[in-house]
N, C-alpha and C positions, 0 to 999 in steps of 0.2 A: 642252312642254320637259321640266319634271321635277318631282317632286316634294319638292322641297327645301325645308328649311324657311329656308336661307340660300344665296345663291348669291353664289360669292366668284369675281371676276375679277382676275386676277394678269398681269405681264408684269416680265421684268427685264431689264438694258440693263447693257451694259459697254462704254465705248469704249477700244475696244484689246481686247486680249483674251489677257493680263491687262491692266487698266487700272482708273481710277474705274467704279463701277459701281454701279446703284440699283434698287430696285424699286419698284413701283405696284402696290396693292390699293385693289381697290372691294368693300366686302362688302354686299349689301342683301338683306333682311329679306323674306320672300315676304306677302302679303296686306297689307303696310304700307308707308306711303310715307315708309321710312327706309331711309338708307344713309350707308355711311361710307366715307372715304378714309384711305388711309395709305401712306407711302413714306417709305424713308430712302436715301442713299448712303453708299459705301463708297470707300477711297481707293486700294486695290488689290483687285481680284478678278478672277470669270469671267460672262460672261453665264448658263452654267450653274449657277452659283453664286446666281445672284440671281434666276434662275426659281424653282430649288427653294427659296430662303429665303423669298420672297414668300409661296408657300403654306404653309411650315410657320410663318411669323409671322401668318397670318390663321387658320389651326386654332387656333393657341396665344389668339387674342382671344376665342374663344368661351367664354362663361362657362357655359354648360349641356354637359353630357357626354353622349355619347349623340348631339347634335344630326345631323340629318338635314343634308348638305352637298353641293352641286353645285360644283365647281369648274372654271371655264372659263378653260381658257389654250391658249395657242399654242404651247406649250413639249412637243413630242412629247421630247424627253429624259426629264420628269418622267413626262407621260402614259404611255407606253410602258413604262417601268421598273416602274410599277405594274400598268397596265392586263395585260399580257403577263408578270407576276408573277417579274420579273427579280433586283428589287429584295430579295424574297424568298429567292432563293438566294444573292446577293451576302451578305445578314445571315447565312446557315449557313455563309458560307465566312469570316465574319468581316472581309468587304468588303476582302479581299485583291485587291491590284492594282487597285480600283477608284478612281475620282476621288471628291471629295467624301464620303467615309465620316462624317466629324464631322455634316453636314447629313443625310446618308440615315439615320445613330441618330438625329436629333432629330426628324426628318418621321416614322418609324415609331413613336416612343413617341408622338405626338401624334396620328397616323391610328389609332390603336387605340383611342384615345378617342372616337370620331365614327365617323356613317355616312358616308362619303363616295364621289362617285362623281364621275365626270370628262368633261369635254367637251371635245375640243378644238376650236381655231377658227382658221382660217388668219390668220397674222398680217398687220398693214399691209392689212388687205382691208376697210377701212371698217365693222368692228364696233365701234360707239359704245362699249361700257366698255372692249374691248381698245386701243382707240386711246386712250382717257382713261389707264388703265394705264401703256402705252407712252410716255406725254406727264409722267405722275408720275415713272417710272423715268428717264427721260432727264432730266428736271429735277432729279431727287435726284443723277443722276453728274454733273451739271455744277457742283452747288452750292456745291463746295467745303466745306459744311459735311458733314463725312465721320464715319461709324463706321469703325474698325479690324477688319476681317476676320482675328481675330489668327490661324486655324487656317492660314487660306492662306499669310498673308504669312512665318511659319516656316516653312511647307514650301517657300517659293518660296527665302527664304534657305537651306534646307539644300539646294537643287537648285545 
């Protein structure tokens, strides 16, 4: 599949868009029978924010800079933005008129610290890790134990 030291599987969910949301992450270390799962819920957010935040949080959890990583996601939003280099153009223009500038800036800061490749998988297509991440994300979105997406909630109040 790839030669990454760590495979990161992610998914995001929003019950309503916007609405309560969550993300799910599985991190698998290559050559080791070792993996970790993470999730968190937010009281008001969007699906795209959760898709992007899942990847950010996973990359931020890596302890060694320069880690070779393969991010496996069903998010065309994130993967296309990076692989087609759109996000770098958005960055040059200060993210003018782009959604989620707070998260894209955070993503670019951590993305630059590792060797990251992306692999798209079709969502809800019986991919075991993607299905598990979806389950974690939906459970977090329904948990009632929410973090606050401060940037997004302030933005919603001002519109």
